MARTORDREN-257774 format. One line per 8 residues: their letters; for each residue x, y, z of N, C-alpha, C, O. Coordinates in pm, whole numbers. Layout:
BEGIN
A = X,Y,Z,X,Y,Z,X,Y,Z,X,Y,Z; ...
This chain:
BEGIN
CRISNKVR = 12486,12098,9902,12534,12180,9776,12659,12072,9728,12681,12048,9609; 12731,12014,9836,12847,11946,9795,12801,11785,9750,12858,11711,9669; 12698,11762,9817,12645,11618,9776,12580,11630,9655,12609,11537,9581; 12497,11717,9602,12452,11750,9472,12551,11760,9354,12533,11708,9243; 12654,11831,9391,12763,11843,9291,12848,11714,9255,12894,11680,9146; 12854,11644,9392,12943,11519,9370,12858,11404,9284,12915,11319,9216; 12714,11414,9297,12641,11316,9241,12636,11343,9114,12620,11249,9036; 12648,11472,9068,12618,11522,8934,12755,11470,8882,12744,11411,8775
EICHACDI = 12859,11474,8923,12998,11439,8853,12975,11270,8842,13000,11217,8734; 12929,11191,8954,12930,11072,8908,12829,11052,8792,12870,10985,8697; 12698,11102,8785,12623,11085,8697,12689,11118,8547,12669,11044,8451; 12770,11242,8541,12819,11291,8407,12928,11158,8378,12918,11113,8263; 13017,11099,8456,13106,11006,8426,13049,10900,8377,13099,10843,8279; 12915,10848,8446,12839,10739,8386,12726,10752,8288,12641,10664,8270; 12730,10887,8213,12642,10923,8103,12496,10884,8175,12424,10804,8116; 12462,10930,8276,12330,10931,8330,12267,11062,8360,12327,11142,8433
VYSPSIDT = 12151,11090,8310,12077,11219,8322,12058,11239,8474,12016,11147,8544; 12088,11360,8524,12075,11392,8665,11980,11510,8679,12000,11613,8613; 11872,11498,8766,11761,11594,8773,11721,11606,8916,11622,11550,8964; 11798,11679,8979,11808,11728,9119,11698,11788,9182,11660,11887,9119; 11630,11762,9291,11539,11822,9347,11557,11844,9494,11631,11762,9549; 11504,11940,9570,11522,11933,9716,11377,12029,9770,11328,12128,9715; 11341,11967,9879,11224,12036,9944,11300,12116,10059,11386,12065,10130; 11254,12258,10068,11297,12336,10166,11195,12439,10210,11094,12451,10142
NGSMLSGQ = 11210,12508,10311,11144,12609,10362,11178,12749,10297,11112,12848,10326; 11285,12753,10207,11298,12880,10152,11356,12965,10215,11375,13069,10152; 11405,12960,10350,11447,13071,10437,11590,13099,10413,11646,13206,10439; 11654,12973,10352,11814,12981,10349,11848,12967,10205,11952,12907,10179; 11779,13011,10113,11797,12984,9982,11940,13075,9934,11950,13195,9962; 12013,13023,9882,12148,13084,9835,12165,13084,9676,12096,13011,9604; 12248,13157,9632,12303,13117,9469,12366,13012,9467,12349,12945,9365; 12445,12966,9556,12553,12851,9545,12431,12724,9559,12448,12624,9490
LVHSLKNG = 12315,12731,9646,12231,12625,9644,12163,12593,9501,12144,12480,9456; 12131,12715,9440,12044,12720,9316,12126,12658,9199,12077,12593,9107; 12251,12684,9216,12362,12653,9105,12387,12484,9115,12394,12407,9019; 12397,12449,9256,12405,12310,9245,12297,12209,9198,12314,12092,9161; 12174,12284,9208,12060,12224,9168,12030,12250,9014,11916,12235,8970; 12121,12285,8945,12084,12307,8785,12010,12198,8722,12018,12079,8751; 11931,12259,8624,11836,12181,8571,11729,12084,8665,11660,11988,8629; 11740,12139,8780,11651,12046,8870,11524,12147,8935,11480,12245,8873
TISIALSN = 11480,12108,9055,11348,12166,9097,11397,12217,9246,11493,12166,9305; 11329,12311,9291,11318,12366,9445,11202,12370,9470,11135,12457,9415; 11146,12285,9553,11023,12271,9616,11007,12343,9743,11078,12302,9835; 10909,12465,9772,10894,12524,9893,10745,12537,9917,10657,12571,9837; 10735,12499,10066,10594,12466,10108,10544,12638,10150,10602,12702,10237; 10442,12685,10080,10394,12789,10090,10233,12847,10089,10171,12816,9987; 10183,12902,10159,10056,12934,10151,10019,13085,10160,10108,13170,10158; 9912,13113,10168,9876,13271,10178,9954,13341,10306,9977,13279,10410
QDDHNSMR = 9989,13464,10287,10071,13516,10389,10016,13481,10521,10095,13428,10598; 9894,13501,10561,9870,13510,10711,9858,13364,10747,9878,13333,10865; 9827,13271,10660,9820,13120,10709,9962,13073,10725,9999,13010,10824; 10041,13107,10623,10188,13054,10622,10256,13110,10743,10324,13029,10805; 10249,13267,10801,10309,13314,10906,10250,13235,11035,10319,13220,11136; 10113,13186,11025,10070,13109,11159,10120,12975,11186,10154,12930,11296; 10121,12904,11051,10146,12763,11055,10299,12733,11054,10345,12637,11115; 10382,12826,10976,10521,12788,10962,10600,12935,11006,10652,13007,10921
PFRGGLVS = 10600,12966,11143,10674,13091,11174,10838,13047,11212,10881,12934,11235; 10897,13150,11211,11034,13121,11277,11053,13118,11402,10958,13156,11471; 11165,13077,11465,11169,13052,11607,11124,13192,11689,11171,13299,11650; 11061,13189,11765,11005,13299,11843,10888,13366,11787,10850,13476,11827; 10835,13304,11702,10702,13354,11648,10707,13463,11530,10609,13526,11490; 10845,13475,11481,10871,13573,11392,10802,13533,11252,10791,13412,11232; 10759,13617,11158,10697,13577,11025,10797,13546,10963,10904,13604,10978; 10777,13436,10869,10883,13389,10772,10834,13434,10624,10920,13460,10540
YPCIIENI = 10704,13443,10594,10685,13471,10446,10747,13576,10373,10804,13550,10267; 10742,13690,10418,10846,13810,10364,10971,13739,10327,10998,13717,10209; 11056,13700,10435,11198,13648,10385,11220,13544,10283,11320,13525,10214; 11085,13465,10286,11107,13359,10164,11083,13413,10026,11138,13374,9922; 10978,13522,10041,10962,13572,9883,11065,13660,9863,11103,13668,9746; 11121,13727,9945,11256,13830,9913,11372,13732,9871,11449,13770,9782; 11389,13615,9926,11487,13531,9892,11461,13497,9737,11545,13519,9650; 11359,13452,9719,11316,13397,9574,11325,13514,9484,11369,13486,9373
LKLKESFH = 11295,13629,9502,11307,13738,9417,11467,13788,9401,11510,13838,9298; 11534,13769,9504,11678,13810,9506,11746,13714,9420,11858,13739,9374; 11683,13601,9394,11767,13490,9330,11719,13446,9211,11761,13339,9168; 11611,13531,9129,11546,13514,9011,11640,13457,8894,11626,13350,8834; 11748,13562,8877,11862,13545,8779,11906,13414,8773,11911,13342,8674; 11944,13383,8915,12017,13258,8934,11904,13139,8903,11950,13036,8855; 11816,13143,8917,11690,13056,8893,11692,13028,8749,11689,12911,8709; 11700,13157,8646,11690,13120,8515,11814,13082,8460,11811,13004,8365
KNRVFLQF = 11940,13130,8510,12045,13088,8455,12081,12943,8473,12150,12878,8395; 12028,12900,8581,12078,12747,8608,11951,12665,8558,11957,12542,8567; 11834,12726,8504,11722,12628,8454,11655,12572,8578,11611,12457,8566; 11644,12622,8672,11582,12568,8827,11429,12599,8820,11381,12712,8811; 11360,12487,8825,11220,12549,8828,11174,12555,8986,11218,12480,9074; 11084,12650,9004,11028,12664,9128,10887,12623,9161,10792,12680,9108; 10871,12517,9253,10744,12437,9262,10711,12490,9399,10798,12499,9485; 10577,12527,9422,10535,12566,9544,10449,12464,9581,10387,12399,9497
RFNMHHRN = 10438,12442,9715,10329,12338,9761,10237,12384,9882,10271,12401,9999; 10125,12399,9830,10015,12475,9906,9952,12346,10012,9876,12258,9973; 9997,12360,10135,9935,12241,10238,9794,12301,10272,9780,12407,10333; 9690,12225,10228,9557,12265,10242,9507,12230,10357,9549,12123,10400; 9423,12292,10429,9326,12248,10564,9210,12356,10559,9198,12453,10484; 9137,12316,10648,9016,12386,10661,9007,12537,10691,8900,12597,10689; 9135,12602,10722,9122,12722,10743,9175,12827,10634,9160,12949,10634; 9247,12738,10532,9298,12815,10435,9257,12753,10288,9311,12801,10188
YSRIFQFI = 9167,12653,10276,9141,12606,10147,9061,12712,10055,9086,12709,9935; 8965,12809,10104,8927,12918,10052,9008,13021,10000,8958,13107,9928; 9147,13021,10032,9216,13141,9992,9321,13072,9863,9409,13139,9809; 9292,12936,9830,9410,12910,9726,9397,12984,9595,9498,13004,9527; 9268,13029,9552,9271,13080,9410,9349,13228,9416,9429,13265,9330; 9315,13299,9524,9373,13420,9548,9509,13426,9580,9579,13522,9545; 9557,13323,9650,9697,13317,9658,9752,13284,9508,9845,13358,9475; 9718,13200,9423,9772,13165,9306,9763,13328,9219,9860,13365,9152
DDLCKLDL = 9666,13395,9227,9647,13517,9172,9757,13615,9217,9819,13685,9137; 9778,13614,9363,9882,13694,9419,10026,13661,9367,10109,13746,9334; 10044,13525,9363,10197,13476,9300,10212,13531,9159,10318,13579,9120; 10098,13522,9081,10089,13568,8942,10145,13711,8947,10231,13737,8863; 10111,13799,9027,10155,13952,9029,10304,13962,9067,10371,14062,9042; 10350,13856,9127,10484,13879,9168,10593,13844,9037,10551,13766,8952; 10699,13889,9024,10818,13892,8913,10893,13768,8965,11006,13777,9013; 10824,13650,8954,10889,13505,8978,10964,13442,8876,10916,13442,8762
PPWGIDVS = 11079,13385,8898,11120,13284,8808,11000,13182,8764,10883,13181,8803; 11057,13108,8681,10936,12996,8624,10899,12925,8745,10984,12874,8817; 10775,12919,8768,10698,12832,8882,10587,12755,8861,10525,12773,8756; 10546,12669,8945,10419,12611,8936,10384,12589,9066,10460,12626,9156; 10266,12526,9092,10209,12508,9234,10137,12376,9231,10075,12347,9129; 10138,12290,9339,10054,12195,9358,9982,12207,9519,10023,12285,9606; 9883,12124,9534,9823,12132,9660,9824,11995,9736,9798,11892,9673; 9855,11991,9872,9842,11868,9945,9763,11871,10075,9755,11969,10148
YTDNYEYN = 9708,11756,10096,9624,11756,10219,9711,11751,10348,9801,11669,10365; 9678,11839,10430,9751,11843,10575,9703,11729,10670,9594,11724,10728; 9778,11660,10673,9757,11533,10760,9746,11573,10894,9794,11678,10936; 9664,11470,10982,9666,11499,11118,9753,11405,11200,9767,11290,11158; 9814,11444,11317,9918,11352,11379,9868,11352,11515,9811,11453,11554; 9881,11256,11591,9859,11245,11743,9932,11361,11822,9884,11425,11916; 10070,11376,11762,10126,11460,11865,10129,11613,11812,10218,11691,11845; 10039,11643,11739,10008,11792,11695,9887,11845,11744,9786,11784,11711
SFKNKLEY = 9875,11943,11816,9758,12003,11842,9671,12009,11752,9561,11955,11762; 9715,12085,11642,9622,12118,11531,9566,12015,11460,9635,11921,11422; 9436,12023,11435,9366,11919,11367,9300,11992,11251,9250,12104,11263; 9305,11908,11114,9279,11950,10986,9116,11886,10995,9091,11765,11000; 9025,11984,10996,8872,11956,10973,8825,11946,10829,8708,11918,10805; 8907,11968,10736,8865,11931,10579,8864,11809,10549,8967,11742,10547; 8734,11757,10517,8719,11621,10476,8806,11602,10329,8809,11685,10237; 8869,11481,10334,8950,11452,10232,8894,11446,10114,8964,11474,10016
ADFLKLKT = 8758,11407,10097,8688,11382,9988,8663,11537,9925,8659,11553,9803; 8649,11639,10012,8628,11776,9961,8762,11836,9914,8767,11926,9830; 8887,11774,9981,9000,11813,9954,9031,11780,9787,9084,11863,9712; 8990,11645,9745,9001,11594,9633,8952,11669,9526,9014,11696,9423; 8802,11714,9562,8726,11800,9465,8802,11941,9442,8819,11987,9329; 8844,11999,9555,8905,12131,9539,9023,12097,9470,9043,12166,9370; 9098,12018,9492,9222,11979,9394,9201,11990,9255,9267,12068,9186; 9100,11906,9206,9052,11927,9067,9030,12055,9030,9069,12095,8920
DVYKYLYH = 8967,12132,9113,8927,12273,9075,9036,12346,9052,9048,12414,8950; 9144,12336,9166,9283,12411,9137,9356,12376,8994,9408,12465,8928; 9355,12262,8959,9406,12208,8838,9336,12273,8712,9397,12310,8612; 9194,12280,8733,9130,12355,8652,9170,12509,8608,9188,12566,8500; 9173,12538,8719,9201,12708,8742,9384,12720,8667,9414,12794,8573; 9458,12649,8723,9593,12640,8665,9591,12643,8505,9650,12727,8437; 9522,12551,8461,9522,12538,8315,9461,12676,8252,9509,12724,8149; 9360,12732,8315,9258,12833,8285,9379,12954,8271,9385,13032,8175
MNLPVPFT = 9458,12953,8367,9577,13048,8395,9666,13028,8305,9750,13118,8307; 9688,12946,8221,9802,12914,8134,9928,12848,8238,10040,12830,8188; 9908,12819,8359,10017,12793,8450,10041,12635,8443,9949,12560,8412; 10169,12587,8473,10174,12430,8451,10093,12378,8541,10065,12440,8644; 10042,12244,8509,9944,12147,8567,10021,12035,8613,10071,11966,8525; 10043,12000,8744,10152,11914,8811,10113,11748,8741,10191,11661,8701; 9963,11748,8747,9947,11599,8716,9958,11585,8567,9926,11677,8492; 10005,11465,8521,9994,11424,8399,9992,11284,8394,10036,11223,8492
LPRFIFRC = 9947,11219,8290,9961,11077,8263,10081,11050,8232,10140,11120,8149; 10146,10934,8297,10286,10873,8232,10297,10846,8079,10204,10798,8013; 10392,10873,8039,10398,10867,7891,10455,10744,7849,10451,10717,7728; 10520,10646,7948,10556,10495,7917,10511,10410,8044,10459,10454,8146; 10538,10290,8018,10491,10192,8135,10615,10126,8154,10672,10070,8061; 10655,10129,8260,10777,10086,8319,10760,9954,8391,10659,9937,8460; 10867,9844,8379,10848,9717,8458,10870,9744,8605,10982,9782,8641; 10769,9727,8695,10778,9730,8856,10906,9651,8879,10930,9541,8829
KAYDPFSC = 11003,9735,8979,11103,9673,9040,11076,9560,9110,11174,9490,9134; 10953,9515,9156,10929,9393,9236,10961,9295,9158,11001,9197,9221; 10959,9280,9022,10990,9160,8963,11130,9127,8934,11166,9021,8883; 11226,9247,8977,11365,9210,8941,11406,9101,9071,11350,9088,9180; 11511,9038,9021,11577,8935,9140,11610,9008,9250,11664,9116,9226; 11590,8974,9389,11648,9021,9507,11625,9171,9532,11677,9232,9625; 11531,9232,9431,11479,9362,9476,11372,9366,9590,11279,9287,9576; 11372,9431,9679,11282,9414,9809,11278,9556,9898,11353,9653,9890
KVFADGSV = 11171,9534,9978,11170,9651,10058,11157,9612,10198,11070,9534,10237; 11256,9676,10283,11289,9641,10424,11197,9757,10497,11193,9879,10479; 11135,9679,10575,11051,9781,10692,11106,9787,10805,11197,9711,10838; 11052,9895,10891,11124,9949,11008,11135,9820,11110,11232,9803,11184; 11045,9750,11103,11028,9612,11198,11114,9506,11163,11124,9404,11232; 11177,9526,11056,11274,9407,10989,11199,9314,10893,11267,9232,10832; 11095,9315,10876,11005,9235,10785,11055,9295,10638,11095,9409,10617; 11046,9198,10550,11076,9221,10419,10955,9179,10324,10902,9068,10321
GLCDYMQS = 10924,9287,10251,10817,9264,10122,10873,9295,9987,10991,9266,9969; 10806,9348,9892,10848,9398,9768,10837,9564,9766,10921,9643,9722; 10733,9588,9814,10690,9729,9809,10627,9763,9915,10613,9681,10006; 10567,9915,9924,10493,9950,10073,10386,9882,10088,10356,9869,10206; 10293,9815,9990,10174,9767,10015,10186,9595,10027,10088,9525,10052; 10326,9539,10005,10324,9420,10021,10432,9372,10123,10553,9366,10103; 10367,9342,10230,10460,9317,10362,10436,9175,10402,10322,9129,10411; 10559,9094,10430,10509,8910,10482,10586,8898,10610,10697,8942,10641
GDIDLNSI = 10507,8835,10669,10556,8795,10791,10652,8648,10795,10699,8597,10896; 10662,8612,10693,10735,8488,10678,10884,8505,10677,10954,8419,10731; 10935,8605,10620,11069,8635,10598,11123,8771,10668,11039,8861,10664; 11234,8803,10724,11290,8921,10772,11414,8939,10724,11469,8853,10655; 11478,9068,10762,11602,9102,10689,11709,9001,10756,11798,8974,10675; 11724,8943,10872,11805,8844,10893,11813,8725,10817,11920,8675,10783; 11693,8674,10787,11680,8546,10721,11723,8565,10581,11765,8469,10517; 11715,8691,10526,11742,8726,10381,11890,8751,10387,11957,8722,10288
ASKPEGLN = 11949,8801,10494,12079,8826,10497,12153,8702,10478,12237,8692,10390; 12118,8589,10575,12177,8473,10561,12157,8378,10446,12236,8291,10410; 12064,8402,10406,11995,8322,10268,11936,8400,10162,11827,8363,10119; 11988,8496,10115,11930,8571,9985,11822,8526,9895,11729,8593,9850; 11853,8379,9871,11762,8324,9774,11622,8300,9817,11531,8260,9744; 11615,8330,9952,11497,8300,10020,11394,8399,9971,11274,8372,9959; 11445,8508,9945,11365,8607,9898,11262,8562,9772,11140,8572,9769; 11358,8505,9661,11308,8486,9545,11214,8343,9551,11134,8316,9461
FTYGYIKN = 11233,8262,9658,11191,8150,9668,11028,8200,9748,10924,8146,9711; 11027,8297,9846,10911,8334,9917,10820,8375,9793,10718,8311,9769; 10859,8480,9717,10788,8555,9620,10818,8500,9475,10830,8575,9378; 10829,8373,9472,10856,8306,9344,10745,8329,9242,10765,8306,9123; 10620,8377,9290,10528,8394,9188,10505,8525,9120,10429,8552,9027; 10607,8618,9203,10616,8753,9120,10741,8759,9057,10754,8799,8942; 10850,8715,9138,10971,8702,9081,10992,8637,8956,11087,8676,8889; 10920,8547,8914,10911,8448,8809,10832,8496,8698,10844,8440,8589
YSPLEDR = 10746,8602,8716,10640,8645,8650,10685,8772,8584,10741,8862,8646; 10656,8775,8451,10670,8905,8360,10537,8950,8292,10470,8879,8217; 10506,9084,8332,10378,9108,8278,10399,9154,8115,10305,9192,8046; 10532,9146,8070,10556,9150,7920,10516,9040,7828,10508,9052,7705; 10487,8916,7904,10454,8802,7868,10305,8779,7857,10261,8680,7798; 10218,8882,7921,10088,8878,7909,10031,8858,7771,10086,8919,7680; 9932,8782,7745,9842,8804,7615,9702,8835,7634,9629,8853,7537
């Protein structure tokens, strides 16, 4: 809360629009938190009750779904007053994908503040014993069906086409991406073995020299 309020003060002083957002499990929602995110978004990972309680229990195996819903309903007026949008994220896997449409219907029956929902694919990790057997291609088809259903239900559809074309930050002088191994590129998909953080720190102009073909190019000059 303190960080968000301080950033808001700085943005206000600099005439910058501040649109805060936070990802949370929803178990410790408070009026103070909602107020600090005025005109922003609170994102909560939530799925149908049985699945959620199985995948995201409290310590000791206690169920978490009822607590989250209770917190949201209790703070409904605060959401409205501070114009905070509630965004649910349904993490989809092979055991819950068939429940997504019923879950949306169940949410519609609750007296919630303004809300929307998106779906995400549950990734597999070596350290996690749970393995998602839902094929990613099937997930993408289901995601399209979910968006169609949201449109049919007159609910916000999370995917929209961008309204404007922005110049990529990779073209800006000295703008770069530092990777965990110390190598330096321009974005997540451009990693170079030629330069690293140490060489850039001692000779910053080396970045523009190595990536001159990008740093000296402007898409605005294309014909």
